[in-house]
N, CA, C and O of each residue as an XYZ file, in Angstrom:
424
protein
N      -6.736    -10.844      2.344
C      -5.716     -9.945      2.843
C      -5.950     -8.589      2.208
O      -6.016     -8.498      0.982
N      -6.079     -7.526      2.997
C      -6.325     -6.197      2.488
C      -5.078     -5.567      1.899
O      -3.974     -6.090      2.047
N      -5.266     -4.423      1.220
C      -4.157     -3.739      0.577
C      -3.096     -3.333      1.576
O      -1.906     -3.450      1.283
N      -3.489     -2.859      2.750
C      -2.509     -2.468      3.766
C      -1.662     -3.668      4.147
O      -0.443     -3.548      4.271
N      -2.288     -4.826      4.336
C      -1.545     -6.039      4.689
C      -0.566     -6.410      3.596
O       0.562     -6.812      3.884
N      -0.982     -6.281      2.338
C      -0.097     -6.606      1.222
C       1.101     -5.679      1.220
O       2.229     -6.133      1.031
N       0.880     -4.386      1.427
C       1.976     -3.415      1.469
C       2.914     -3.735      2.627
O       4.134     -3.689      2.464
N       2.358     -4.061      3.801
C       3.170     -4.392      4.963
C       4.006     -5.639      4.694
O       5.199     -5.660      5.000
N       3.403     -6.666      4.133
C       4.131     -7.905      3.839
C       5.211     -7.646      2.794
O       6.336     -8.123      2.943
N       4.891     -6.904      1.748
C       5.886     -6.598      0.717
C       7.045     -5.805      1.303
O       8.202     -6.080      0.987
N       6.749     -4.826      2.153
C       7.784     -4.038      2.794
C       8.676     -4.928      3.645
O       9.898     -4.784      3.613
N       8.097     -5.828      4.392
C       8.869     -6.733      5.244
C       9.771     -7.636      4.407
O      10.907     -7.899      4.801
N       9.298     -8.103      3.286
C      10.096     -9.000      2.446
C      11.363     -8.327      1.947
O      12.420     -8.958      1.916
N      11.282     -7.067      1.557
C      12.439     -6.394      1.001
C      13.482     -6.069      2.063
O      14.642     -5.834      1.725
N      13.100     -6.050      3.333
C      14.037     -5.717      4.386
C      14.698     -6.918      5.030
O      15.558     -6.736      5.892
N      14.347     -8.118      4.660
C      14.874     -9.329      5.297
C      16.207     -9.724      4.673
O      16.396     -9.608      3.462
N      17.131    -10.193      5.517
C      18.425    -10.641      5.011
C      18.350    -12.062      4.465
O      19.130    -12.414      3.581
N      17.444    -12.878      4.962
C      17.231    -14.217      4.403
C      15.755    -14.347      4.088
O      14.923    -13.659      4.680
N      15.440    -15.204      3.182
C      14.052    -15.370      2.778
C      13.234    -16.033      3.878
O      13.610    -17.104      4.355
N      12.116    -15.418      4.295
C      11.236    -16.053      5.269
C      10.629    -17.315      4.660
O      10.492    -17.426      3.441
N      10.275    -18.248      5.508
C       9.717    -19.483      4.988
C       8.201    -19.452      4.927
O       7.607    -20.204      4.155
N       7.555    -18.602      5.721
C       6.095    -18.555      5.721
C       5.613    -17.108      5.821
O       6.369    -16.214      6.202
N       4.341    -16.894      5.472
C       3.728    -15.580      5.628
C       3.719    -15.197      7.112
O       3.969    -14.042      7.455
N       3.433    -16.158      7.984
C       3.420    -15.875      9.425
C       4.775    -15.378      9.907
O       4.836    -14.491     10.758
N       5.872    -15.937      9.373
C       7.212    -15.484      9.763
C       7.449    -14.045      9.303
O       8.028    -13.247     10.039
N       7.006    -13.714      8.094
C       7.141    -12.349      7.589
C       6.386    -11.382      8.494
O       6.916    -10.338      8.874
N       5.152    -11.729      8.839
C       4.331    -10.865      9.691
C       4.954    -10.735     11.071
O       4.989     -9.637     11.627
N       5.447    -11.828     11.634
C       6.089    -11.784     12.956
C       7.317    -10.871     12.942
O       7.491    -10.058     13.850
N       8.163    -10.996     11.928
C       9.357    -10.142     11.828
C       8.973     -8.671     11.694
O       9.556     -7.803     12.343
N       7.996     -8.408     10.853
C       7.565     -7.021     10.659
C       6.985     -6.452     11.954
O       7.281     -5.315     12.320
N       6.168     -7.232     12.639
C       5.562     -6.784     13.895
C       6.643     -6.429     14.906
O       6.554     -5.388     15.557
N       7.649     -7.264     15.050
C       8.754     -6.989     15.983
C       9.500     -5.732     15.569
O       9.802     -4.879     16.404
N       9.799     -5.616     14.275
C      10.526     -4.448     13.772
C       9.768     -3.146     14.018
O      10.380     -2.113     14.287
N       8.446     -3.192     13.927
C       7.628     -1.990     14.097
C       7.313     -1.679     15.556
O       6.598     -0.716     15.833
N       7.832     -2.475     16.499
C       7.644     -2.160     17.916
C       6.586     -2.991     18.611
O       6.246     -2.708     19.760
N       6.060     -4.002     17.954
C       5.069     -4.878     18.568
C       3.649     -4.529     18.170
O       3.387     -3.509     17.534
N       2.735     -5.414     18.568
C       1.316     -5.268     18.199
C       0.713     -3.968     18.710
O      -0.017     -3.293     17.983
N       1.012     -3.613     19.954
C       0.420     -2.394     20.525
C       0.847     -1.153     19.742
O       0.035     -0.257     19.511
N       2.113     -1.096     19.332
C       2.602      0.054     18.566
C       1.902      0.131     17.206
O       1.537      1.217     16.756
N       1.718     -1.015     16.556
C       1.047     -1.030     15.259
C      -0.411     -0.623     15.407
O      -0.916      0.166     14.609
N      -1.091     -1.150     16.415
C      -2.502     -0.820     16.633
C      -2.711      0.655     16.977
O      -3.796      1.189     16.748
N      -1.696      1.318     17.520
C      -1.810      2.731     17.881
C      -1.699      3.659     16.668
O      -2.062      4.832     16.753
N      -1.204      3.147     15.550
C      -1.050      3.972     14.348
C      -2.429      4.334     13.804
O      -3.268      3.462     13.580
N      -2.649      5.620     13.597
C      -3.924      6.093     13.063
C      -3.878      6.367     11.563
O      -4.907      6.331     10.888
N      -2.676      6.643     11.041
C      -2.526      6.851      9.605
C      -1.092      6.531      9.204
O      -0.174      6.554     10.024
N      -0.929      6.233      7.920
C       0.394      5.894      7.400
C       0.490      6.398      5.971
O      -0.492      6.381      5.229
N       1.674      6.845      5.591
C       1.921      7.273      4.217
C       3.224      6.632      3.759
O       4.238      6.710      4.453
N       3.196      5.999      2.592
C       4.352      5.288      2.076
C       4.601      5.727      0.642
O       3.697      5.695     -0.192
N       5.838      6.139      0.360
C       6.243      6.424     -1.015
C       6.812      5.139     -1.602
O       7.635      4.470     -0.978
N       6.365      4.803     -2.810
C       6.722      3.536     -3.438
C       7.402      3.751     -4.780
O       7.120      4.724     -5.480
N       8.291      2.848     -5.131
C       8.821      2.757     -6.488
C       8.425      1.366     -6.964
O       8.869      0.364     -6.403
N       7.600      1.304     -7.987
C       7.050      0.037     -8.467
C       7.717     -0.304     -9.793
O       7.677      0.480    -10.742
N       8.329     -1.482     -9.845
C       9.014     -1.933    -11.053
C       8.325     -3.186    -11.571
O       8.114     -4.149    -10.833
N       7.985     -3.157    -12.837
C       7.360     -4.282    -13.517
C       8.196     -4.529    -14.773
O       8.880     -3.609    -15.222
N       8.171     -5.709    -15.352
C       8.966     -5.922    -16.571
C       8.662     -4.927    -17.701
O       9.526     -4.664    -18.537
N       7.442     -4.372    -17.733
C       7.077     -3.481    -18.831
C       7.049     -2.000    -18.448
O       6.920     -1.158    -19.337
N       7.165     -1.643    -17.157
C       7.107     -0.233    -16.771
C       7.660     -0.025    -15.358
O       7.798     -0.967    -14.577
N       7.969      1.234    -15.057
C       8.325      1.654    -13.705
C       7.511      2.891    -13.373
O       7.376      3.788    -14.205
N       6.971      2.948    -12.168
C       6.172      4.087    -11.733
C       6.500      4.414    -10.281
O       7.091      3.608     -9.562
N       6.110      5.590     -9.875
C       6.222      6.024     -8.487
C       4.818      6.022     -7.900
O       3.850      6.314     -8.602
N       4.704      5.700     -6.634
C       3.404      5.698     -5.987
C       3.463      6.360     -4.631
O       4.503      6.359     -3.972
N       2.345      6.926     -4.217
C       2.190      7.464     -2.878
C       0.931      6.836     -2.308
O      -0.174      7.080     -2.794
N       1.109      6.013     -1.256
C       0.007      5.288     -0.631
C      -0.277      5.908      0.727
O       0.638      6.123      1.523
N      -1.537      6.193      0.988
C      -1.964      6.763      2.264
C      -3.145      5.957      2.776
O      -4.084      5.671      2.034
N      -3.088      5.594      4.053
C      -4.210      4.891      4.678
C      -4.460      5.494      6.049
O      -3.524      5.918      6.727
N      -5.732      5.534      6.460
C      -6.113      6.076      7.764
C      -7.221      5.217      8.349
O      -8.052      4.668      7.625
N      -7.220      5.113      9.663
C      -8.294      4.380     10.343
C      -9.506      5.275     10.423
O      -9.333      6.481     10.597
N     -10.694      4.783     10.312
C     -11.050      3.392     10.068
C     -11.281      3.125      8.592
O     -12.240      3.640      8.018
N     -10.433      2.340      7.972
C     -10.666      1.801      6.635
C     -10.650      2.749      5.468
O     -11.400      2.545      4.514
N      -9.821      3.788      5.499
C      -9.735      4.700      4.365
C      -8.362      4.558      3.721
O      -7.368      4.328      4.410
N      -8.308      4.697      2.368
C      -7.026      4.614      1.684
C      -7.079      5.370      0.367
O      -8.143      5.632     -0.195
N      -5.869      5.713     -0.106
C      -5.721      6.347     -1.414
C      -4.323      6.025     -1.920
O      -3.352      6.045     -1.162
N      -4.236      5.729     -3.206
C      -2.932      5.577     -3.838
C      -2.927      6.405     -5.112
O      -3.850      6.327     -5.923
N      -1.877      7.198     -5.279
C      -1.648      7.971     -6.492
C      -0.409      7.391     -7.163
O       0.621      7.204     -6.515
N      -0.507      7.108     -8.454
C       0.599      6.525     -9.204
C       0.995      7.505    -10.302
O       0.149      8.025    -11.029
N       2.312      7.746    -10.404
C       2.843      8.680    -11.399
C       3.893      7.996    -12.263
O       4.639      7.136    -11.796
N       3.937      8.392    -13.525
C       4.958      7.929    -14.458
C       5.531      9.156    -15.150
O       4.783      9.979    -15.679
N       6.842      9.282    -15.149
C       7.468     10.435    -15.792
C       7.037     11.750    -15.183
O       6.969     12.764    -15.878
N       6.742     11.748    -13.883
C       6.338     12.965    -13.191
C       4.881     13.353    -13.377
O       4.452     14.388    -12.868
N       4.115     12.547    -14.094
C       2.706     12.847    -14.349
C       1.819     11.774    -13.711
O       2.076     10.579    -13.854
N       0.778     12.214    -13.008
C      -0.132     11.257    -12.371
C      -0.893     10.490    -13.448
O      -1.480     11.082    -14.354
N      -0.873      9.144    -13.334
C      -1.522      8.309    -14.344
C      -2.641      7.441    -13.761
O      -3.441      6.888    -14.515
N      -2.709      7.312    -12.437
C      -3.730      6.462    -11.830
C      -3.924      6.867    -10.382
O      -2.962      7.178     -9.678
N      -5.178      6.863     -9.940
C      -5.519      7.070     -8.540
C      -6.633      6.101     -8.190
O      -7.563      5.887     -8.967
N      -6.522      5.521     -7.006
C      -7.579      4.659     -6.478
C      -7.777      5.057     -5.020
O      -6.811      5.314     -4.302
N      -9.040      5.105     -4.588
C      -9.307      5.518     -3.213
C     -10.534      4.801     -2.670
O     -11.396      4.342     -3.419
N     -10.586      4.719     -1.341
C     -11.728      4.156     -0.636
C     -11.960      5.034      0.580
O     -11.055      5.210      1.396
N     -13.168      5.593      0.715
C     -13.455      6.538      1.794
C     -14.068      5.881      3.033
O     -14.555      6.575      3.925
N     -14.044      4.568      3.090
C     -14.648      3.842      4.197
C     -16.012      3.277      3.842
O     -16.525      2.395      4.531
N     -16.606      3.791      2.754
C     -17.907      3.307      2.311
C     -17.922      2.934      0.831
O     -18.534      1.942      0.437
N     -17.243      3.736      0.022
C     -17.227      3.442     -1.406
C     -15.854      3.766     -1.986
O     -15.107      4.594     -1.465
N     -15.554      3.075     -3.089
C     -14.271      3.271     -3.743
C     -14.436      3.909     -5.108
O     -15.503      3.838     -5.719
N     -13.369      4.533     -5.578
C     -13.358      5.103     -6.914
C     -11.943      5.007     -7.480
O     -10.973      4.845     -6.740
N     -11.846      5.110     -8.786
C     -10.545      5.115     -9.427
C     -10.548      6.057    -10.614
O     -11.595      6.353    -11.191
N      -9.371      6.518    -10.965
C      -9.181      7.430    -12.089
C      -7.966      6.956    -12.864
O      -6.923      6.664    -12.278
N      -8.099      6.878    -14.177
C      -7.001      6.445    -15.029
C      -6.660      7.513    -16.051
O      -7.340      7.623    -17.071
N      -5.664      8.272    -15.813
C      -5.025      9.302    -16.634
C      -5.905     10.219    -17.482
O      -5.507     11.360    -17.716
N      -7.022      9.809    -17.936
C      -7.897     10.684    -18.718
C      -9.332     10.450    -18.304
O      -9.697      9.344    -17.905
N     -10.148     11.486    -18.396
C     -11.551     11.344    -18.084
C     -11.847     11.530    -16.610
O     -10.995     11.943    -15.822
N     -13.075     11.213    -16.268
C     -13.573     11.400    -14.899
C     -13.321     10.151    -14.061
O     -13.117      9.057    -14.588
N     -13.341     10.340    -12.756
C     -13.210      9.210    -11.836
C     -14.427      8.298    -12.001
O     -15.525      8.748    -12.330
N     -14.199      6.999    -11.762
C     -15.273      6.016    -11.888
C     -15.336      5.169    -10.627
O     -14.347      5.044     -9.904
N     -16.479      4.599    -10.372
C     -16.648      3.690     -9.260
C     -15.631      2.553     -9.417
O     -15.472      2.006    -10.509
N     -14.952      2.207     -8.338
C     -13.950      1.147     -8.383
C     -14.615     -0.203     -8.563
O     -15.712     -0.445     -8.058
N     -13.937     -1.075     -9.289
C     -14.446     -2.433     -9.479
C     -14.421     -3.170     -8.148
O     -13.503     -2.984     -7.349
N     -15.422     -4.004     -7.910
C     -15.481     -4.755     -6.645
C     -14.957     -6.144     -6.795
O     -14.937     -6.904     -5.827
């Protein structure tokens, strides 16, 4: 499952009034909510602002994806960018708060 799929599934989970029983049910509900398969397939790019909460930290994120197969996420803590990961359709890179960007782990 790609990152876009994970974001879509996570988004669908938070909007449901009752807990879905399967991943297929989550995807079906999200697809209907977004206007059906044709509407989703017509999307050429998407940008999502995120608030990520973990037991040890909270951060803000901005996720951007574009067809065919490009993505970038910028993560900020306390108003300062602390992490970026991107994929240009051929290669990925990441940057962690200090130093130069590095090839993303595969």
